[in-house]
DSSP file (Angstrom, degrees, kcal/mol; ACC not computed):
  #  RESIDUE AA STRUCTURE BP1 BP2  ACC     N-H-->O    O-->H-N    N-H-->O    O-->H-N    TCO  KAPPA ALPHA  PHI   PSI    X-CA   Y-CA   Z-CA
    1    1 A M              0   0    0      0, 0.0     2,-0.5     0, 0.0   166,-0.3   0.000 360.0 360.0 360.0 137.9   63.1  178.5   90.7
    2    2 A M        -     0   0    0    164,-0.1     2,-0.3   162,-0.1   164,-0.1  -0.760 360.0-171.9 -98.9 135.6   64.0  178.4   94.4
    3    3 A R        -     0   0    0     -2,-0.5     2,-0.4   162,-0.3   162,-0.2  -0.829  32.5-103.8-116.8 153.1   61.5  179.2   97.2
    4    4 A L        -     0   0    0     -2,-0.3    85,-0.1     4,-0.1     2,-0.0  -0.673  39.6-131.2 -76.9 131.7   62.0  179.6  100.9
    5    5 A E     >  -     0   0    0     -2,-0.4     4,-2.6     1,-0.1     5,-0.2  -0.305  27.1-102.5 -75.6 168.3   60.9  176.4  102.7
    6    6 A R  H  > S+     0   0    0      1,-0.2     4,-1.3     2,-0.2     5,-0.1   0.860 124.0  45.7 -66.6 -40.0   58.6  176.8  105.7
    7    7 A G  H  > S+     0   0    0      2,-0.2     4,-2.0     1,-0.2    -1,-0.2   0.848 112.1  52.0 -62.0 -43.5   61.6  176.1  108.1
    8    8 A S  H  > S+     0   0    0      2,-0.2     4,-2.9     1,-0.2    82,-0.3   0.906 109.3  48.3 -63.6 -46.9   63.8  178.5  106.2
    9    9 A S  H  X S+     0   0    0     -4,-2.6     4,-2.2     1,-0.2    -1,-0.2   0.842 110.5  50.9 -69.0 -31.6   61.3  181.3  106.3
   10   10 A R  H  X S+     0   0    0     -4,-1.3     4,-2.3    -5,-0.2    -1,-0.2   0.898 112.5  46.9 -72.8 -38.6   60.7  180.9  110.1
   11   11 A L  H  X S+     0   0    0     -4,-2.0     4,-2.6     2,-0.2    -2,-0.2   0.903 111.6  53.4 -67.6 -41.3   64.5  181.0  110.7
   12   12 A Y  H  X S+     0   0    0     -4,-2.9     4,-2.4     1,-0.2    -2,-0.2   0.922 109.7  46.4 -57.6 -45.2   64.8  184.1  108.4
   13   13 A A  H  X S+     0   0    0     -4,-2.2     4,-2.7     1,-0.2    -1,-0.2   0.922 109.1  53.7 -73.0 -38.3   62.2  185.9  110.3
   14   14 A M  H  X S+     0   0    0     -4,-2.3     4,-2.4     2,-0.2    -2,-0.2   0.927 111.9  49.3 -52.8 -44.6   63.9  184.9  113.7
   15   15 A M  H  X S+     0   0    0     -4,-2.6     4,-2.2     1,-0.2    -2,-0.2   0.945 109.5  48.4 -57.5 -52.6   67.0  186.4  112.1
   16   16 A L  H  X S+     0   0    0     -4,-2.4     4,-3.0     2,-0.2     5,-0.2   0.899 110.8  52.1 -54.0 -47.7   65.3  189.6  111.1
   17   17 A V  H  X S+     0   0    0     -4,-2.7     4,-2.4     1,-0.2    -1,-0.2   0.957 111.8  46.4 -62.0 -45.0   63.7  190.0  114.6
   18   18 A L  H  X S+     0   0    0     -4,-2.4     4,-2.1     2,-0.2    -1,-0.2   0.842 108.8  53.1 -69.0 -27.0   66.8  189.7  116.3
   19   19 A A  H  X S+     0   0    0     -4,-2.2     4,-2.7    -5,-0.2    -1,-0.2   0.972 110.6  50.0 -61.3 -55.7   68.6  192.0  113.9
   20   20 A A  H  X S+     0   0    0     -4,-3.0     4,-2.2     1,-0.2     5,-0.2   0.833 109.2  50.7 -53.6 -39.0   65.8  194.6  114.7
   21   21 A V  H  X S+     0   0    0     -4,-2.4     4,-3.4    -5,-0.2     5,-0.3   0.946 111.3  48.2 -61.6 -46.1   66.2  194.2  118.4
   22   22 A V  H  X S+     0   0    0     -4,-2.1     4,-2.7     1,-0.2     5,-0.3   0.930 113.9  47.9 -60.2 -46.8   69.9  194.7  118.1
   23   23 A L  H  X S+     0   0    0     -4,-2.7     4,-2.2     2,-0.2     5,-0.2   0.915 113.4  44.4 -65.2 -47.3   69.4  197.8  116.0
   24   24 A V  H  X S+     0   0    0     -4,-2.2     4,-2.6     2,-0.2     5,-0.3   0.966 115.5  48.4 -69.0 -52.6   66.8  199.4  118.2
   25   25 A V  H  X S+     0   0    0     -4,-3.4     4,-2.1    -5,-0.2    -2,-0.2   0.875 112.0  47.8 -55.8 -36.9   68.7  198.7  121.4
   26   26 A D  H  X S+     0   0    0     -4,-2.7     4,-2.5    -5,-0.3    -1,-0.2   0.932 114.6  45.6 -70.1 -41.9   72.0  200.0  120.0
   27   27 A Q  H  X S+     0   0    0     -4,-2.2     4,-2.0    -5,-0.3    -2,-0.2   0.851 112.1  51.1 -73.2 -30.4   70.5  203.2  118.7
   28   28 A L  H  X S+     0   0    0     -4,-2.6     4,-2.3    -5,-0.2    -1,-0.2   0.916 112.4  46.0 -66.7 -43.6   68.5  203.8  121.8
   29   29 A T  H  X S+     0   0    0     -4,-2.1     4,-2.7    -5,-0.3    -2,-0.2   0.886 112.6  52.1 -72.8 -30.5   71.6  203.4  124.1
   30   30 A K  H  X S+     0   0    0     -4,-2.5     4,-3.0     2,-0.2     5,-0.3   0.916 108.9  48.9 -64.0 -39.9   73.6  205.6  121.7
   31   31 A L  H  X S+     0   0    0     -4,-2.0     4,-2.2     1,-0.2    -2,-0.2   0.933 112.5  49.6 -65.0 -42.4   70.9  208.3  121.9
   32   32 A W  H  X S+     0   0    0     -4,-2.3     4,-1.5     1,-0.2     5,-0.3   0.913 111.6  47.8 -54.8 -47.8   71.1  207.9  125.7
   33   33 A A  H  X S+     0   0    0     -4,-2.7     4,-2.5     1,-0.2     3,-0.4   0.934 112.8  48.4 -68.9 -45.2   75.0  208.2  125.7
   34   34 A V  H  < S+     0   0    0     -4,-3.0    -1,-0.2     1,-0.2    -2,-0.2   0.930 117.8  40.6 -64.6 -41.9   75.0  211.3  123.4
   35   35 A S  H  < S+     0   0    0     -4,-2.2    -1,-0.2    -5,-0.3    -2,-0.2   0.716 128.1  30.6 -80.9 -12.7   72.3  213.1  125.5
   36   36 A T  H  < S+     0   0    0     -4,-1.5    -3,-0.2    -3,-0.4    -2,-0.2   0.807 107.3  64.0-112.9 -37.0   73.7  212.1  128.9
   37   37 A L     <  -     0   0    0     -4,-2.5     2,-0.3    -5,-0.3    16,-0.1  -0.548  64.3-147.1 -97.2 148.1   77.5  211.7  128.7
   38   38 A S    >   -     0   0    0     -2,-0.2     3,-0.8     1,-0.1    16,-0.7  -0.818  32.6-104.1-111.0 166.7   80.0  214.5  128.0
   39   39 A G  T 3  S+     0   0    0     -2,-0.3    -1,-0.1     1,-0.2    -2,-0.0   0.767 116.7  35.1 -59.6 -32.8   83.2  213.8  126.0
   40   40 A S  T 3  S+     0   0    0     13,-0.1     2,-0.3     2,-0.0    -1,-0.2   0.636  92.2 105.9 -91.0 -15.3   85.5  213.9  129.1
   41   41 A E    <   -     0   0    0     -3,-0.8     2,-0.5     1,-0.0    13,-0.4  -0.495  49.5-164.5 -78.8 133.4   83.3  212.4  131.6
   42   42 A R        -     0   0    0     -2,-0.3     2,-0.5    11,-0.1    11,-0.2  -0.975   4.2-163.8-117.6 119.3   84.0  208.7  132.8
   43   43 A V  E     -A   52   0A   0      9,-2.7     9,-2.9    -2,-0.5     2,-0.3  -0.928  19.2-132.4-109.7 124.2   81.2  207.0  134.7
   44   44 A A  E     +A   51   0A   0     -2,-0.5     7,-0.3     7,-0.2    -2,-0.0  -0.582  34.5 165.1 -79.4 132.0   82.3  203.9  136.6
   45   45 A V  E    S-     0   0A   0      5,-2.2     6,-0.2    -2,-0.3    -1,-0.2   0.750  84.3  -0.3-113.5 -47.8   79.7  201.0  135.9
   46   46 A I  E >> S-A   50   0A   0      4,-2.3     3,-2.2     0, 0.0     4,-1.6  -0.635 105.9-117.5-136.6  76.5   81.8  198.0  137.2
   47   47 A P  T 34 S+     0   0    0      0, 0.0     4,-0.1     0, 0.0    -3,-0.0  -0.290  85.8   8.0 -64.6 142.6   85.0  199.6  138.4
   48   48 A P  T 34 S+     0   0    0      0, 0.0     3,-0.1     0, 0.0    -4,-0.0  -0.929 131.7  48.7 -94.4  12.4   87.7  199.2  137.4
   49   49 A L  T <4 S+     0   0    0     -3,-2.2     2,-0.4     1,-0.2    -5,-0.0   0.903 111.9  27.0 -84.9 -43.2   86.6  197.0  134.4
   50   50 A I  E  <  +A   46   0A   0     -4,-1.6    -4,-2.3    82,-0.1    -5,-2.2  -0.980  59.2 161.7-132.8 135.2   83.8  199.0  132.7
   51   51 A H  E     -AB  44 130A   0     79,-1.8    79,-3.0    -2,-0.4     2,-0.5  -0.876  36.5-114.8-132.8 166.1   82.9  202.7  132.5
   52   52 A F  E     +AB  43 129A   0     -9,-2.9    -9,-2.7    -2,-0.3     2,-0.3  -0.957  41.6 157.7-101.3 123.9   80.8  204.8  130.3
   53   53 A R  E     -     0   0A   0     75,-2.1     2,-0.4    -2,-0.5   -11,-0.1  -0.943  38.2-123.1-149.9 131.6   82.6  207.4  128.3
   54   54 A L  E     +     0   0A   0    -16,-0.7     2,-0.4   -13,-0.4    74,-0.2  -0.546  37.1 165.9 -81.9 124.8   81.3  209.1  125.1
   55   55 A F  E     - B   0 127A   0     72,-2.6    72,-3.0    -2,-0.4     2,-0.7  -0.999  29.5-145.4-139.4 134.7   83.6  208.7  122.1
   56   56 A Y  E     - B   0 126A   0     -2,-0.4     2,-0.7    70,-0.2    70,-0.2  -0.889  21.1-156.9-102.9 113.5   82.9  209.3  118.4
   57   57 A N  E     + B   0 125A   0     68,-3.8    68,-2.8    -2,-0.7     4,-0.0  -0.841  22.8 176.2-107.3 116.5   84.8  206.8  116.3
   58   58 A A  S    S+     0   0    0     -2,-0.7    -1,-0.2    66,-0.2    10,-0.1   0.703  73.0  46.1 -76.6 -26.2   85.7  207.6  112.6
   59   59 A G  S    S-     0   0    0      1,-0.3     6,-0.2    66,-0.1    66,-0.2   0.059  91.0 -92.0-104.3-153.3   87.6  204.3  112.2
   60   60 A A  S >  S-     0   0    0      4,-2.7     3,-1.7     1,-0.4     4,-0.3  -0.126  82.5 -17.1-105.2-155.4   87.1  200.6  113.0
   61   61 A A  G >  S+     0   0    0      1,-0.3     3,-2.0     2,-0.2    -1,-0.4  -0.127 141.6   9.6 -47.0 139.3   88.3  198.8  116.2
   62   62 A F  G 3  S-     0   0    0      1,-0.3    -1,-0.3    73,-0.2     3,-0.1   0.778 127.8 -76.8  55.6  30.7   90.8  200.9  118.0
   63   63 A S  G X  S+     0   0    0     -3,-1.7     3,-0.8     1,-0.2     2,-0.4   0.691  80.4 166.0  43.4  33.2   90.0  203.8  115.6
   64   64 A V  T <   +     0   0    0     -3,-2.0    -4,-2.7    -4,-0.3    -1,-0.2  -0.572  62.5  14.5 -70.8 129.7   92.1  202.2  112.9
   65   65 A G  T >  S+     0   0    0     -2,-0.4     3,-1.7    -6,-0.2    -1,-0.2   0.859  70.4 159.7  79.4  40.3   91.4  203.8  109.5
   66   66 A S  G X  S+     0   0    0     -3,-0.8     3,-0.6     1,-0.3    -2,-0.1   0.718  71.2  58.4 -72.3 -17.1   89.8  206.8  110.7
   67   67 A G  G 3  S+     0   0    0      1,-0.2    -1,-0.3     2,-0.1     3,-0.2   0.560 101.1  57.9 -79.6  -8.9   90.5  208.6  107.4
   68   68 A A  G X>  +     0   0    0     -3,-1.7     4,-1.3     1,-0.2     3,-1.0  -0.192  58.7 136.9-117.5  34.5   88.6  205.9  105.4
   69   69 A T  H <> S+     0   0    0     -3,-0.6     4,-1.6     1,-0.3     3,-0.3   0.859  71.5  59.8 -60.7 -30.4   85.0  206.1  107.0
   70   70 A W  H 3> S+     0   0    0      1,-0.2     4,-1.9     2,-0.2    -1,-0.3   0.876 101.7  54.7 -53.3 -41.2   83.4  205.9  103.6
   71   71 A L  H <> S+     0   0    0     -3,-1.0     4,-2.1     1,-0.2    -1,-0.2   0.823 104.2  52.7 -69.4 -31.0   85.1  202.6  103.1
   72   72 A F  H  X S+     0   0    0     -4,-1.3     4,-2.6    -3,-0.3    -1,-0.2   0.853 106.0  54.8 -69.5 -30.5   83.6  201.3  106.3
   73   73 A A  H  X S+     0   0    0     -4,-1.6     4,-2.1    48,-0.3    -2,-0.2   0.935 109.9  46.8 -61.0 -45.1   80.2  202.4  105.0
   74   74 A L  H  X S+     0   0    0     -4,-1.9     4,-2.0     2,-0.2    -2,-0.2   0.855 110.5  52.5 -63.3 -39.0   80.8  200.3  102.0
   75   75 A A  H  X S+     0   0    0     -4,-2.1     4,-2.7     2,-0.2    -2,-0.2   0.898 110.7  46.3 -60.6 -45.7   82.0  197.4  104.0
   76   76 A A  H  X S+     0   0    0     -4,-2.6     4,-2.0     2,-0.2    -2,-0.2   0.845 110.8  52.5 -75.8 -28.5   78.8  197.4  106.2
   77   77 A T  H  X S+     0   0    0     -4,-2.1     4,-2.6    -5,-0.2     5,-0.2   0.916 110.8  48.7 -66.7 -38.3   76.6  197.7  103.1
   78   78 A A  H  X S+     0   0    0     -4,-2.0     4,-2.8     1,-0.2    -2,-0.2   0.940 112.1  49.0 -65.3 -47.9   78.4  194.6  101.6
   79   79 A A  H  X S+     0   0    0     -4,-2.7     4,-2.4     2,-0.2    -1,-0.2   0.882 111.1  50.2 -63.4 -37.9   78.0  192.7  105.0
   80   80 A V  H  X S+     0   0    0     -4,-2.0     4,-2.5     2,-0.2     5,-0.2   0.981 114.3  43.2 -58.8 -58.7   74.2  193.6  105.1
   81   81 A V  H  X S+     0   0    0     -4,-2.6     4,-1.9     1,-0.2    -2,-0.2   0.880 113.9  51.0 -59.3 -39.8   73.6  192.5  101.6
   82   82 A G  H  X S+     0   0    0     -4,-2.8     4,-3.0    -5,-0.2     5,-0.2   0.942 111.6  47.9 -64.7 -46.1   75.7  189.3  102.0
   83   83 A V  H  X S+     0   0    0     -4,-2.4     4,-2.3     1,-0.2    -2,-0.2   0.918 110.6  49.5 -56.6 -49.5   73.9  188.3  105.2
   84   84 A L  H  < S+     0   0    0     -4,-2.5    -1,-0.2     1,-0.2    -2,-0.2   0.812 116.3  45.2 -63.7 -32.7   70.4  188.9  103.7
   85   85 A Y  H >< S+     0   0    0     -4,-1.9     3,-1.8    -5,-0.2    -2,-0.2   0.951 114.3  45.5 -75.0 -51.0   71.5  186.7  100.7
   86   86 A I  H >< S+     0   0    0     -4,-3.0     3,-1.1     1,-0.3    -2,-0.2   0.875 107.0  60.6 -53.4 -40.0   73.1  183.9  102.6
   87   87 A A  G >< S+     0   0    0     -4,-2.3     3,-1.1     1,-0.3    -1,-0.3   0.402  73.5  94.2 -77.6  -0.9   70.4  183.6  105.0
   88   88 A R  G <  S+     0   0    0     -3,-1.8    -1,-0.3     1,-0.3    -2,-0.1   0.709  95.8  35.7 -64.2 -21.4   67.6  182.8  102.5
   89   89 A R  G <  S+     0   0    0     -3,-1.1    73,-2.8    -4,-0.2    -1,-0.3  -0.276  83.6 174.0-127.2  46.2   68.1  179.0  103.1
   90   90 A L  B <   -D  161   0B   0     -3,-1.1    71,-0.3   -82,-0.3   -79,-0.2  -0.279  14.4-172.5 -55.6 137.8   68.9  179.0  106.8
   91   91 A A        +     0   0    0     69,-2.3    70,-0.2    68,-0.2    -1,-0.1   0.573  59.6  34.5-113.1 -10.0   69.2  175.5  108.2
   92   92 A S     >  -     0   0    0     68,-0.5     4,-1.5     1,-0.1    -1,-0.1  -0.971  65.4-127.9-141.6 156.0   69.5  176.1  112.0
   93   93 A P  H  > S+     0   0    0      0, 0.0     4,-2.1     0, 0.0     5,-0.2   0.811 110.3  60.1 -68.4 -30.5   68.3  178.3  114.8
   94   94 A G  H  > S+     0   0    0      1,-0.2     4,-2.4     2,-0.2     5,-0.2   0.906 106.2  44.6 -68.8 -40.1   71.9  178.8  115.8
   95   95 A W  H  > S+     0   0    0      1,-0.2     4,-2.9     2,-0.2     5,-0.4   0.865 110.8  56.0 -69.0 -32.2   72.9  180.3  112.4
   96   96 A A  H  X S+     0   0    0     -4,-1.5     4,-1.8     1,-0.2    -2,-0.2   0.920 110.7  43.0 -67.6 -36.6   69.8  182.4  112.4
   97   97 A L  H  X S+     0   0    0     -4,-2.1     4,-1.9     2,-0.2    -2,-0.2   0.878 115.3  50.3 -69.5 -40.9   70.8  183.9  115.8
   98   98 A A  H  X S+     0   0    0     -4,-2.4     4,-2.0     2,-0.2    -2,-0.2   0.943 113.9  43.0 -61.5 -47.7   74.4  184.4  114.7
   99   99 A L  H  X S+     0   0    0     -4,-2.9     4,-3.8     1,-0.2     5,-0.2   0.847 112.1  56.4 -70.4 -31.3   73.5  186.1  111.4
  100  100 A G  H  X S+     0   0    0     -4,-1.8     4,-2.0    -5,-0.4    -1,-0.2   0.878 106.7  47.7 -67.4 -33.1   70.9  188.2  113.2
  101  101 A A  H  X S+     0   0    0     -4,-1.9     4,-2.2     2,-0.2     5,-0.2   0.941 115.5  45.8 -72.3 -44.1   73.3  189.6  115.7
  102  102 A L  H  X S+     0   0    0     -4,-2.0     4,-2.6     2,-0.2    -2,-0.2   0.897 113.2  50.1 -63.6 -43.4   75.7  190.3  112.8
  103  103 A L  H  X S+     0   0    0     -4,-3.8     4,-2.7     1,-0.2     5,-0.2   0.918 111.5  47.4 -61.3 -44.2   73.0  191.9  110.7
  104  104 A G  H  X S+     0   0    0     -4,-2.0     4,-2.0    -5,-0.2    -2,-0.2   0.897 112.9  48.3 -59.0 -44.3   71.8  194.1  113.5
  105  105 A G  H  X S+     0   0    0     -4,-2.2     4,-2.2     2,-0.2     5,-0.2   0.894 112.9  47.2 -65.3 -44.2   75.2  195.2  114.3
  106  106 A A  H  X S+     0   0    0     -4,-2.6     4,-2.2    -5,-0.2    -2,-0.2   0.890 111.3  49.6 -64.2 -41.3   76.1  196.0  110.7
  107  107 A V  H  X S+     0   0    0     -4,-2.7     4,-2.5     2,-0.2    -2,-0.2   0.920 112.7  49.9 -62.9 -42.7   72.8  197.9  109.9
  108  108 A S  H  X S+     0   0    0     -4,-2.0     4,-2.1    -5,-0.2    -2,-0.2   0.924 113.3  43.9 -59.7 -45.8   73.4  200.0  113.2
  109  109 A H  H  X S+     0   0    0     -4,-2.2     4,-2.7     1,-0.2    -1,-0.2   0.892 113.1  52.1 -73.0 -36.5   76.9  200.9  112.3
  110  110 A L  H  X S+     0   0    0     -4,-2.2     4,-2.4    -5,-0.2    -1,-0.2   0.890 107.9  52.5 -64.0 -34.5   76.0  201.6  108.6
  111  111 A G  H  X S+     0   0    0     -4,-2.5     4,-3.0     2,-0.2     5,-0.3   0.933 110.2  47.4 -59.9 -46.8   73.2  204.0  109.9
  112  112 A D  H  X S+     0   0    0     -4,-2.1     4,-2.1     1,-0.2    -2,-0.2   0.956 113.4  49.1 -57.5 -49.3   75.8  205.8  112.0
  113  113 A R  H  < S+     0   0    0     -4,-2.7    10,-3.0     1,-0.2     9,-0.4   0.879 118.9  38.1 -60.7 -40.7   78.2  205.9  109.0
  114  114 A L  H  < S+     0   0    0     -4,-2.4    -1,-0.2     7,-0.2     8,-0.2   0.859 128.6  24.5 -76.4 -40.8   75.5  207.3  106.7
  115  115 A F  H  < S+     0   0    0     -4,-3.0    -3,-0.2    -5,-0.2    -2,-0.2   0.524  99.3  86.9-117.6  -3.9   73.5  209.7  108.8
  116  116 A R  S >< S-     0   0    0     -4,-2.1     3,-0.8    -5,-0.3     6,-0.3  -0.418  79.5 -43.4 -86.0 168.2   75.8  210.9  111.7
  117  117 A E  T 3  S+     0   0    0      1,-0.3     7,-1.8     6,-0.1    -1,-0.1  -0.491 113.8  32.7 -62.0 137.5   78.2  213.8  111.8
  118  118 A P  T 3  S-     0   0    0      0, 0.0    -1,-0.3     0, 0.0     2,-0.3  -0.971 117.7 -71.3 -97.1  -7.2   80.3  215.0  109.9
  119  119 A G    X   -     0   0    0     -3,-0.8     3,-2.5    -6,-0.2     4,-0.3  -0.934  66.3 -30.4 166.6 175.1   78.2  213.9  107.0
  120  120 A F  T 3  S-     0   0    0      1,-0.3    -6,-0.2    -2,-0.3    -5,-0.2  -0.128 123.8  -0.6 -56.4 138.7   76.9  211.2  104.7
  121  121 A A  T 3  S+     0   0    0    -11,-0.2   -48,-0.3     1,-0.1    -1,-0.3   0.499 127.8  70.5  61.7   7.7   79.0  208.2  104.3
  122  122 A R    <   +     0   0    0     -3,-2.5    -2,-0.2    -9,-0.4    -8,-0.2   0.171  68.5 136.0-132.9  12.8   81.6  209.9  106.7
  123  123 A G        -     0   0    0    -10,-3.0     2,-0.3    -4,-0.3    -6,-0.1  -0.257  51.3-124.7 -62.1 152.6   79.6  209.6  109.9
  124  124 A H        -     0   0    0     -7,-1.8     2,-0.3   -12,-0.1   -66,-0.2  -0.745  18.3-122.8 -97.7 144.6   81.2  208.6  113.1
  125  125 A V  E     -B   57   0A   0    -68,-2.8   -68,-3.8    -2,-0.3     2,-0.6  -0.652  26.0-123.8 -87.9 142.0   79.9  205.6  115.2
  126  126 A V  E     -B   56   0A   0     -2,-0.3     2,-0.4   -70,-0.2   -70,-0.2  -0.796  31.9-177.6 -89.9 119.3   79.0  206.5  118.8
  127  127 A D  E     +B   55   0A   0    -72,-3.0   -72,-2.6    -2,-0.6    10,-0.2  -0.886  17.6 153.1-113.0 149.1   80.9  204.4  121.2
  128  128 A F  E     +     0   0A   0      8,-3.1   -75,-2.1    -2,-0.4     2,-0.8   0.509  41.0  94.9-154.6 -10.3   80.4  204.7  125.0
  129  129 A I  E     -BC  52 136A   0      7,-2.0     7,-2.9   -77,-0.2     2,-0.5  -0.852  60.3-153.9 -98.4 116.6   81.2  201.4  126.9
  130  130 A D  E     +BC  51 135A   0    -79,-3.0   -79,-1.8    -2,-0.8     5,-0.2  -0.757  22.6 175.3 -83.1 116.5   84.7  201.7  128.0
  131  131 A Y        -     0   0    0      3,-3.0     2,-0.9    -2,-0.5     4,-0.1   0.299  51.1-114.1-102.5   6.3   86.5  198.5  128.5
  132  132 A G  S    S+     0   0    0      2,-0.3     3,-0.1     1,-0.1   -82,-0.1  -0.289 112.9  51.0  86.1 -47.6   89.8  200.1  129.3
  133  133 A V  S    S-     0   0    0     -2,-0.9     2,-0.3     1,-0.3    -1,-0.1   0.842 126.6  -1.1 -84.2 -33.7   91.5  198.8  126.2
  134  134 A F        -     0   0    0     -5,-0.0    -3,-3.0   -73,-0.0     2,-0.4  -0.953  64.2-124.2-149.1 165.1   88.8  200.0  123.8
  135  135 A V  E     +C  130   0A   0     -2,-0.3    -5,-0.3    -5,-0.2   -73,-0.2  -0.963  40.7 155.0-112.9 131.5   85.4  201.8  123.7
  136  136 A G  E     -C  129   0A   0     -7,-2.9    -8,-3.1    -2,-0.4    -7,-2.0  -0.450  27.0-134.8-136.4-155.9   82.5  200.1  122.0
  137  137 A N     >  -     0   0    0    -10,-0.2     4,-1.6    -9,-0.2     5,-0.1  -0.842  42.6 -80.2-156.1-176.4   78.7  199.9  121.9
  138  138 A V  H  > S+     0   0    0     -2,-0.2     4,-2.2     1,-0.2     5,-0.2   0.814 126.5  55.5 -69.0 -34.8   75.9  197.4  121.8
  139  139 A A  H  > S+     0   0    0      2,-0.2     4,-2.4     1,-0.2    -1,-0.2   0.862 105.8  51.8 -65.7 -33.8   76.3  196.8  118.0
  140  140 A D  H  > S+     0   0    0      2,-0.2     4,-2.8     1,-0.2     5,-0.3   0.939 110.3  51.3 -70.5 -43.2   80.1  195.9  118.6
  141  141 A I  H  X S+     0   0    0     -4,-1.6     4,-2.8     1,-0.2     5,-0.2   0.932 112.1  45.6 -56.7 -43.0   78.9  193.3  121.4
  142  142 A A  H  X S+     0   0    0     -4,-2.2     4,-3.0     2,-0.2    -1,-0.2   0.929 111.9  50.0 -73.0 -37.5   76.5  191.8  119.0
  143  143 A L  H  X S+     0   0    0     -4,-2.4     4,-2.6     2,-0.2     5,-0.2   0.961 113.4  47.9 -56.5 -49.8   79.0  191.6  116.1
  144  144 A T  H  X S+     0   0    0     -4,-2.8     4,-2.6     2,-0.2     5,-0.2   0.942 112.6  47.5 -63.7 -51.1   81.5  190.0  118.4
  145  145 A C  H  X S+     0   0    0     -4,-2.8     4,-2.9    -5,-0.3    -1,-0.2   0.936 113.6  49.1 -56.1 -45.5   78.9  187.5  119.7
  146  146 A G  H  X S+     0   0    0     -4,-3.0     4,-1.8     1,-0.2    -2,-0.2   0.870 111.0  48.1 -61.3 -40.5   77.8  186.7  116.2
  147  147 A C  H  X S+     0   0    0     -4,-2.6     4,-2.3     2,-0.2    -1,-0.2   0.892 112.6  47.8 -69.7 -41.4   81.3  186.2  115.0
  148  148 A V  H  X S+     0   0    0     -4,-2.6     4,-2.6    -5,-0.2    -2,-0.2   0.964 112.9  50.7 -62.5 -48.5   82.1  183.9  118.0
  149  149 A A  H  X S+     0   0    0     -4,-2.9     4,-3.3    -5,-0.2     5,-0.2   0.883 107.7  53.4 -58.1 -41.0   78.9  181.9  117.3
  150  150 A M  H  X S+     0   0    0     -4,-1.8     4,-2.5     2,-0.2    -1,-0.2   0.929 109.4  48.1 -56.0 -52.6   79.8  181.6  113.6
  151  151 A V  H  X S+     0   0    0     -4,-2.3     4,-2.4     2,-0.2    -2,-0.2   0.920 113.5  47.6 -59.8 -46.6   83.1  180.1  114.6
  152  152 A L  H  X S+     0   0    0     -4,-2.6     4,-2.1     2,-0.2    -2,-0.2   0.933 111.3  49.8 -54.6 -53.1   81.4  177.7  117.0
  153  153 A L  H  <>S+     0   0    0     -4,-3.3     5,-2.4     1,-0.2     4,-0.5   0.874 112.0  48.3 -63.9 -36.3   78.8  176.6  114.6
  154  154 A S  H ><5S+     0   0    0     -4,-2.5     3,-0.7    -5,-0.2    -1,-0.2   0.882 110.4  50.1 -77.6 -30.3   81.3  175.9  112.0
  155  155 A L  H 3<5S+     0   0    0     -4,-2.4    -2,-0.2     1,-0.2    -1,-0.2   0.834 110.7  51.5 -64.5 -30.7   83.6  173.9  114.3
  156  156 A R  T 3<5S-     0   0    0     -4,-2.1    -1,-0.2    -5,-0.2    -2,-0.2   0.533 114.0-121.1 -81.2  -8.1   80.7  171.9  115.3
  157  157 A G  T < 5 +     0   0    0     -3,-0.7    -3,-0.2    -4,-0.5    -4,-0.1   0.799  52.2 162.3  78.4  27.8   79.8  171.2  111.6
  158  158 A V      < -     0   0    0     -5,-2.4    -1,-0.2    -6,-0.2   -66,-0.1  -0.736  41.0-120.0 -82.4 116.6   76.3  172.8  111.9
  159  159 A P        -     0   0    0      0, 0.0   -68,-0.2     0, 0.0   -64,-0.2  -0.286  16.7-156.0 -62.2 137.2   75.2  173.5  108.4
  160  160 A L  S    S+     0   0    0      1,-0.2   -69,-2.3   -69,-0.1   -68,-0.5   0.901  72.2  22.5 -69.6 -48.4   74.4  177.1  107.5
  161  161 A A  B    S-D   90   0B   0    -71,-0.3   -71,-0.2   -70,-0.2    -1,-0.2  -0.909  75.0-114.5-134.7 147.8   72.0  176.6  104.7
  162  162 A R        -     0   0    0    -73,-2.8   -71,-0.1    -2,-0.3    -2,-0.0  -0.473  41.5-104.5 -71.3 148.6   69.6  173.9  103.2
  163  163 A V        -     0   0    0     -2,-0.1    -1,-0.1     1,-0.1     0, 0.0  -0.681  45.0-113.5 -69.2 119.3   70.3  172.4   99.9
  164  164 A P        -     0   0    0      0, 0.0     2,-0.4     0, 0.0    -1,-0.1  -0.347  26.0-136.4 -64.1 140.3   67.8  174.0   97.4
  165  165 A R        -     0   0    0   -162,-0.2  -162,-0.3  -164,-0.1     2,-0.3  -0.811  16.7-120.1 -98.8 136.2   65.3  171.8   95.9
  166  166 A E        -     0   0    0     -2,-0.4  -164,-0.1  -164,-0.1     3,-0.0  -0.496  21.2-132.0 -73.9 134.1   64.5  171.9   92.3
  167  167 A E        -     0   0    0   -166,-0.3     2,-0.2    -2,-0.3    -1,-0.1  -0.579  30.2-107.9 -77.8 142.9   60.9  172.8   91.4
  168  168 A P              0   0    0      0, 0.0    -1,-0.1     0, 0.0     0, 0.0  -0.512 360.0 360.0 -73.0 146.9   59.4  170.4   88.7
  169  169 A A              0   0    0     -2,-0.2    -2,-0.0    -3,-0.0    -3,-0.0   0.462 360.0 360.0 -80.6 360.0   59.0  172.1   85.5
C-alpha cells in the first residue's frame, strides 16, 4: 500500500493552496469584470499593450471550438483529475507550484463551463484582459505559467515524483 511521505504531503498541500489562490483570484476578478465592464467598453490599463474588455468565450484560445463547450468541460475535468493523481508523490517545490497553477486554472475554467450561462457544461469563460491579439483572464495566466514551468522543470531534469516505497507485509 502506498502512503504519502511527509515531504510529499507538504508539497501536495502547497499545490492545493496555490490552486485555491488562483481559483479565488480568478473568480473574484471575473466577478469584478462582469459587474464593472460592458461588452463594448475598452479600458486602457497599459496603453497600447493591455486593456480591459469583457468577453464571454465559448471556445478555447482564440475562441477555437466554440461549438464544443461541453468537450472543454470534459477536458478540464480530466486535467483536474490527472493533476490530483500525479501530484500524490510530488518530489519538488517547483513541480508543486507548476501543478498548483495548472490545477487552479483548470478548476476555475471548469467552474465557468459548468455553472455560467448559457447552461450546465455549456457555460462561457469570462475573459477580460485584452492583450491585443487575444483576451484572457487570471486562470489563463496561471495555466500559461504552469505550462512554462513544467517545460523548464522537465528540461532541467527535475523529477516530478518520488519513487514509491513498498510497505513491509
